[in-house]
C-alpha positions as CSV (number, residue, x, y, z in Angstrom):
1,M,4.4,13.8,4.7
2,A,3.5,10.4,3.1
3,K,4.1,6.8,4.1
4,F,6.0,4.6,1.6
5,L,6.2,0.8,1.8
6,F,9.1,-0.7,-0.1
7,Y,9.0,-4.3,-1.3
8,D,12.4,-5.8,-1.9
9,D,13.3,-9.4,-0.8
10,K,17.1,-8.8,-1.0
11,I,17.6,-5.3,0.4
12,V,18.1,-6.8,3.9
13,N,21.4,-8.1,2.6
14,I,22.7,-4.5,2.5
15,L,21.1,-3.4,5.8
16,I,23.0,-6.0,7.9
17,K,26.4,-5.4,9.4
18,I,28.0,-8.3,7.5
19,E,26.7,-7.6,4.0
20,K,25.7,-10.3,1.5
21,P,25.2,-10.1,-2.3
22,A,22.0,-8.2,-3.0
23,G,22.1,-7.0,-6.7
24,G,21.7,-3.6,-8.3
25,A,18.0,-3.2,-7.8
26,A,18.3,-3.5,-4.0
27,T,21.1,-0.9,-4.0
28,Q,18.8,1.4,-6.0
29,T,16.0,0.9,-3.5
30,L,18.2,1.7,-0.6
31,A,19.2,5.0,-2.2
32,W,15.5,5.8,-2.8
33,I,14.8,5.0,0.9
34,R,17.6,7.3,2.1
35,G,16.5,10.1,-0.1
36,L,12.8,9.9,1.0
37,L,13.9,9.6,4.7
38,D,16.0,12.7,4.4
39,E,13.0,14.5,2.8
40,G,10.9,13.7,5.9
41,Q,8.8,10.8,4.6
42,E,7.8,7.8,6.6
43,I,9.3,4.5,5.4
44,C,8.7,0.8,6.0
45,V,10.3,-2.1,4.2
46,M,8.9,-5.5,3.4
47,T,11.9,-7.9,3.1
48,R,13.3,-11.1,4.4
49,S,13.3,-11.3,8.2
50,E,16.6,-10.6,10.1
51,N,17.6,-10.3,13.7
52,A,17.5,-6.7,14.7
53,D,21.0,-7.0,16.3
54,A,22.4,-7.9,12.8
55,L,21.3,-4.6,11.3
56,K,23.7,-1.6,10.9
57,D,23.0,1.1,13.4
58,E,21.8,3.6,10.8
59,Y,19.1,1.3,9.6
60,K,17.7,0.1,13.0
61,N,15.1,2.9,12.9
62,I,13.6,1.6,9.6
63,K,10.5,-0.6,10.2
64,L,11.1,-4.0,8.6
65,I,8.1,-6.2,7.8
66,P,9.1,-9.8,7.3
67,L,8.1,-11.6,4.1
68,Y,6.0,-14.8,4.3
69,E,8.2,-17.8,5.0
70,H,7.3,-20.8,2.8
71,K,7.3,-23.9,5.0
72,P,8.6,-27.1,3.6
73,G,6.1,-29.8,2.7
74,I,3.3,-27.4,1.8
75,R,2.0,-27.8,-1.7
76,K,2.8,-24.9,-4.1
77,R,-0.9,-23.9,-4.5
78,R,-1.5,-23.7,-0.8
79,S,1.8,-22.0,-0.3
80,L,1.0,-19.3,-2.9
81,Y,-2.4,-18.8,-1.4
82,N,-0.9,-18.3,2.1
83,S,1.8,-16.0,0.8
84,L,-0.8,-13.7,-1.0
85,R,-3.1,-13.7,2.0
86,Y,-0.1,-12.8,4.2
87,L,0.9,-10.0,1.8
88,Y,-2.6,-8.6,1.7
89,C,-2.9,-8.6,5.5
90,K,0.5,-6.9,6.0
91,I,-0.2,-4.2,3.4
92,K,-3.7,-3.6,4.9
93,E,-2.1,-3.4,8.3
94,Q,0.5,-0.8,7.3
95,R,-1.9,1.1,5.1
96,P,0.8,3.1,3.2
97,D,0.1,5.9,0.8
98,Y,2.4,4.4,-1.7
99,I,4.0,1.0,-2.4
100,F,7.3,1.0,-4.2
101,V,8.5,-2.1,-6.0
102,G,12.0,-2.1,-7.5
103,I,11.8,-5.0,-9.9
104,P,8.9,-5.7,-12.2
105,G,8.7,-9.4,-11.3
106,W,5.6,-11.5,-11.5
107,E,5.0,-10.8,-7.8
108,S,4.4,-7.2,-8.9
109,Y,1.2,-8.3,-10.5
110,F,-0.3,-9.5,-7.2
111,I,1.0,-6.5,-5.3
112,A,-0.6,-4.2,-7.9
113,A,-3.9,-6.1,-7.6
114,I,-3.9,-5.8,-3.8
115,S,-2.9,-2.1,-4.0
116,K,-5.8,-1.5,-6.4
117,Y,-8.3,-3.2,-4.1
118,L,-7.0,-1.3,-1.0
119,K,-6.9,2.0,-3.0
120,I,-3.2,2.4,-2.4
121,K,-1.0,3.9,-5.1
122,M,1.8,1.7,-6.5
123,I,5.1,2.8,-8.0
124,Q,6.9,0.3,-10.2
125,R,10.6,0.9,-10.9
126,I,12.1,-0.5,-14.0
127,S,15.4,-2.1,-13.0
128,S,16.8,-3.2,-16.4
129,D,16.3,-2.6,-20.1
130,A,15.5,-6.3,-20.3
131,Y,12.1,-5.8,-18.7
132,V,10.8,-3.5,-21.4
133,D,12.0,-5.3,-24.6
134,G,11.1,-8.9,-23.7
135,R,14.6,-10.2,-22.9
136,H,13.4,-11.0,-19.3
137,K,11.1,-13.7,-20.7
138,I,14.0,-15.8,-21.8
139,N,14.1,-19.1,-19.8
140,R,11.0,-18.0,-17.8
141,M,7.6,-19.7,-17.5
142,K,5.0,-18.2,-19.9
143,I,2.6,-17.4,-17.1
144,K,5.3,-15.3,-15.3
145,G,6.0,-13.4,-18.5
146,Y,2.3,-12.7,-19.0
147,L,1.8,-11.4,-15.5
148,Q,4.8,-9.1,-15.9
149,S,3.5,-7.7,-19.1
150,K,0.2,-6.8,-17.3
151,I,1.9,-4.8,-14.5
152,Y,2.3,-1.5,-16.4
153,T,-1.5,-1.1,-17.0
154,M,-2.3,-1.7,-13.3
155,V,0.1,0.6,-11.4
156,N,-0.1,4.3,-10.8
157,L,3.4,5.3,-11.8
158,V,6.1,3.5,-13.8
159,V,9.6,5.0,-13.1
160,C,12.1,4.3,-15.8
161,Q,15.9,4.8,-15.7
162,N,16.6,6.0,-19.2
163,D,15.0,7.2,-22.5
164,Y,15.2,3.7,-24.0
165,Q,12.9,2.3,-21.3
166,V,10.5,5.2,-21.6
167,D,10.3,4.9,-25.4
168,A,9.9,1.1,-25.3
169,L,7.0,1.2,-22.9
170,R,5.2,4.1,-24.6
171,N,5.4,2.2,-27.9
172,V,3.4,-0.6,-26.3
173,Y,1.2,1.6,-24.1
174,P,0.9,4.8,-26.2
175,H,-2.0,6.2,-24.2
176,S,-0.5,5.7,-20.8
177,G,0.3,8.9,-18.9
178,N,2.0,7.2,-16.0
179,I,5.4,6.5,-17.5
180,V,8.2,8.8,-16.4
181,K,12.0,8.9,-16.3
182,I,13.9,9.6,-13.1
183,Y,17.6,8.8,-12.9
184,N,18.9,6.6,-10.1
185,P,19.6,8.3,-6.8
186,Y,23.0,7.9,-5.3
187,Y,23.7,8.0,-1.6
188,S,27.4,8.3,-0.7
189,G,26.8,7.8,3.0
190,N,30.0,7.9,5.1
191,N,32.2,7.1,2.2
192,H,33.9,10.5,2.2
193,C,34.3,10.6,-1.5
194,N,36.5,13.7,-1.6
195,Q,39.1,11.9,0.4
196,D,39.0,9.0,-2.0
197,M,39.9,11.1,-5.1
198,R,43.2,10.1,-6.6
199,N,45.1,11.2,-9.7
200,S,45.9,9.0,-12.6
201,T,49.4,8.1,-11.4
202,E,48.0,6.6,-8.2
203,R,45.5,4.4,-9.9
204,K,46.9,1.0,-10.7
205,Y,44.3,-1.4,-12.2
206,I,41.0,-1.7,-14.1
207,A,38.1,-2.8,-11.9
208,W,35.1,-5.0,-12.9
209,I,32.2,-5.5,-10.5
210,G,29.1,-7.7,-10.8
211,L,27.5,-11.1,-10.5
212,F,28.9,-13.9,-12.5
213,H,26.0,-14.8,-14.8
214,Y,24.8,-14.3,-18.4
215,P,23.8,-10.6,-18.5
216,K,27.3,-9.5,-17.4
217,N,28.9,-11.0,-20.6
218,I,31.9,-12.8,-18.9
219,P,33.3,-14.0,-22.3
220,L,33.8,-10.3,-23.3
221,L,35.5,-9.6,-20.0
222,Y,37.9,-12.5,-20.7
223,D,38.6,-11.1,-24.2
224,I,39.4,-7.7,-22.9
225,A,41.6,-8.9,-20.0
226,S,43.5,-11.2,-22.3
227,T,44.0,-8.4,-24.9
228,F,45.1,-5.9,-22.2
229,E,47.9,-8.2,-21.0
230,K,50.0,-5.3,-19.6
231,D,47.2,-4.1,-17.4
232,T,46.0,-5.5,-14.1
233,F,42.3,-6.4,-13.6
234,K,40.6,-6.7,-10.3
235,I,37.4,-8.6,-10.5
236,A,34.9,-8.2,-7.6
237,G,31.8,-10.4,-7.5
238,T,30.2,-13.7,-6.8
239,M,28.1,-16.3,-8.5
240,G,24.6,-15.2,-9.6
241,T,21.6,-17.3,-8.7
242,S,21.2,-18.6,-12.2
243,V,24.8,-18.8,-13.5
244,D,25.1,-20.4,-16.9
245,D,27.7,-22.9,-18.2
246,T,29.4,-20.4,-20.5
247,S,29.9,-17.9,-17.7
248,L,31.4,-20.6,-15.5
249,M,33.7,-21.7,-18.3
250,Y,35.1,-18.2,-18.8
251,I,35.4,-17.6,-15.1
252,E,37.8,-20.5,-15.0
253,K,39.7,-19.1,-18.1
254,L,40.0,-15.7,-16.4
255,K,41.5,-17.4,-13.3
256,L,44.4,-18.6,-15.5
257,L,45.3,-15.1,-16.7
258,P,48.4,-13.7,-14.9
259,N,47.0,-10.1,-15.0
260,V,43.7,-11.0,-13.3
261,E,43.0,-10.9,-9.6
262,F,39.6,-12.1,-8.1
263,V,38.9,-10.1,-4.9
264,G,35.6,-11.8,-4.1
265,F,32.4,-10.2,-2.8
266,L,32.9,-6.7,-1.4
267,D,30.6,-4.7,0.8
268,T,29.5,-1.2,0.0
269,K,32.6,0.5,1.6
270,Q,35.0,-2.0,0.2
271,I,33.6,-1.3,-3.3
272,V,34.2,2.4,-3.0
273,K,37.8,1.7,-1.8
274,L,38.4,-0.7,-4.8
275,L,37.1,1.9,-7.2
276,S,39.1,4.8,-5.7
277,G,42.2,2.9,-6.7
278,A,41.1,1.9,-10.2
279,K,42.1,3.7,-13.4
280,Y,38.7,2.7,-14.9
281,L,35.5,0.8,-14.1
282,L,35.0,-1.7,-17.0
283,N,31.4,-2.7,-17.9
284,T,30.9,-5.7,-20.3
285,S,27.2,-6.3,-19.9
286,Y,24.8,-7.2,-22.7
287,Y,22.3,-4.9,-21.1
288,E,21.7,-2.8,-17.9
289,G,19.3,0.0,-16.9
290,F,21.5,2.5,-15.3
291,S,24.3,0.6,-13.5
292,N,24.8,1.6,-9.9
293,T,28.5,0.7,-10.3
294,F,28.7,3.7,-12.7
295,L,27.6,6.0,-9.9
296,E,29.8,4.4,-7.3
297,A,32.8,4.7,-9.7
298,M,32.1,8.3,-10.7
299,S,31.6,9.4,-7.1
300,V,35.3,8.8,-6.6
301,G,36.3,10.2,-9.9
302,T,36.8,6.9,-11.7
303,P,36.0,7.1,-15.4
304,I,33.9,4.4,-17.2
305,M,34.8,1.9,-19.9
306,T,31.5,0.7,-21.5
307,S,30.0,-0.6,-24.7
308,R,27.4,1.3,-26.7
309,A,24.8,-1.2,-25.5
310,V,25.3,0.0,-21.9
311,N,25.5,3.8,-22.1
312,P,22.2,5.1,-20.8
313,D,21.1,8.3,-22.7
314,A,24.7,8.4,-24.1
315,I,25.9,10.1,-20.9
316,V,29.4,8.7,-21.0
317,E,30.0,10.5,-24.4
318,K,27.8,13.5,-23.7
319,Y,29.5,14.4,-20.4
320,K,32.9,13.0,-21.3
321,L,32.9,10.5,-18.4
322,G,35.1,7.7,-20.0
323,I,35.4,5.5,-23.0
324,V,32.6,4.0,-25.1
325,Y,33.8,1.1,-27.3
326,D,32.4,-1.0,-30.1
327,T,34.9,-3.9,-30.1
328,V,37.8,-5.0,-28.0
329,N,40.3,-3.6,-30.5
330,D,38.4,-0.3,-30.6
331,L,38.6,-0.1,-26.8
332,K,42.4,-0.7,-26.8
333,S,42.9,1.9,-29.5
334,K,41.0,4.5,-27.6
335,Y,42.5,3.5,-24.2
336,I,46.2,4.0,-25.3
337,Q,45.4,7.5,-26.7
338,I,44.2,8.9,-23.4
339,G,46.8,11.2,-21.9
340,S,47.0,12.4,-18.3
341,E,45.4,15.7,-19.0
342,Q,42.4,14.1,-20.7
343,Y,42.1,11.5,-18.0
344,E,42.0,14.1,-15.2
345,M,39.3,15.9,-17.1
346,M,37.2,12.8,-17.3
347,S,37.8,12.1,-13.7
348,G,36.6,15.6,-12.7
349,N,33.6,15.4,-15.0
350,A,32.6,12.1,-13.4
351,K,32.5,13.5,-9.9
352,K,30.6,16.6,-10.9
353,Y,28.1,14.6,-12.9
354,V,27.1,12.4,-10.0
355,Y,26.6,15.4,-7.7
356,H,24.5,17.4,-10.2
357,N,22.4,14.6,-11.6
358,H,22.1,11.8,-9.0
359,D,22.1,13.3,-5.5
360,H,19.7,11.1,-3.5
361,R,17.8,14.0,-2.0
362,R,17.3,15.9,-5.3
363,I,16.0,12.7,-6.9
364,A,13.7,12.0,-4.0
365,K,12.3,15.6,-4.3
366,Q,11.7,14.9,-8.0
367,L,9.6,11.9,-7.2
368,L,7.7,13.7,-4.5
369,D,6.9,16.6,-6.9
370,I,5.5,14.1,-9.4
371,L,3.4,12.5,-6.7
372,G,2.3,15.8,-5.3
373,V,3.6,15.2,-1.8
374,S,4.8,18.0,0.4
375,K,7.7,17.6,2.9
376,N,6.3,19.4,5.9
377,K,2.6,18.9,5.5
378,Y,0.7,15.9,4.3
379,E,-0.6,16.9,0.9
380,R,-1.1,14.5,-2.0
381,S,-3.0,14.7,-5.2
382,E,-5.9,12.4,-5.6
383,T,-4.8,11.3,-9.1
384,L,-1.3,11.3,-10.4
385,P,-0.5,13.9,-13.1
386,V,-0.5,12.8,-16.7
387,M,3.1,13.2,-18.0
388,Q,3.5,14.6,-21.5
């Protein structure tokens, strides 16, 4: 058995009874936590502080370590120093075997430096394709972009979501043996997915889920909704922390369409209920990594509509999980040609795909095998294996 410390400032939003927006990376992290817990590992989580009474019952046994709270009036340099000192002390106090960070932000650089000094192995998860091809640097300070680029040479293991991420990183770091691909784990919890399966005649709308900001390509969502005027669209989401003017403009335009319904922010169980009644989950993003909404949709047999830009390892085509489109007209043409028999086949394929490729315990075992950690007896390799 090994001890894992997870660093995620937003995951607490999913752990509390009245959920708040958290983002896909936090959802991924929670599935990793559930998988490792079920495989007998010890878990602690560094996140924002929250009253213990506010937590869901199933998460009250997870040890939460509060992040440093920046006090108003303290200069940035002093605040950063205090934050890093606090981080160092907490990591040293917990003394985990592994630190798992879900987003390669600039904070990862300092966590990696502390881990190296304390001789603790660090795992960096790649949460989006944008972090391996430079798109994350857009509108960011140069120093933050520089720190992010140094992370991959400092950590013990880089876990990618798809082949694109692996290839992009290995092109930059050709001699690195610590870059591996592991698909996202999916934890269904108490959703009772089998009971949520519905056939095509019971599904009444197309669902879209996400934050309202640039990466989600709100203009394309508007173009599709306005072209599919005979179909109902249910849009679940809330404003992103850095929403742009273009996204705001198209949100207002979407509100004027008679076939569009905004359902607001939904918690985990409400998302599954929304998707179980949807004909398709529509994705319009410019880029993703491996969208958690894909797994949530497929777990209840809802096929995917997505562009070629967001089709990790071409799984939607390879396993016949939905429709991959090039343009709005291409999507409409393919959509109207899908008969009930083909639809039911895609729906069944989706459910099988999630079970066979993303079960949270199977994925956790895959990570533990790479790390050399045994479930019943504490055994770990002194150095991580070089992956070919």
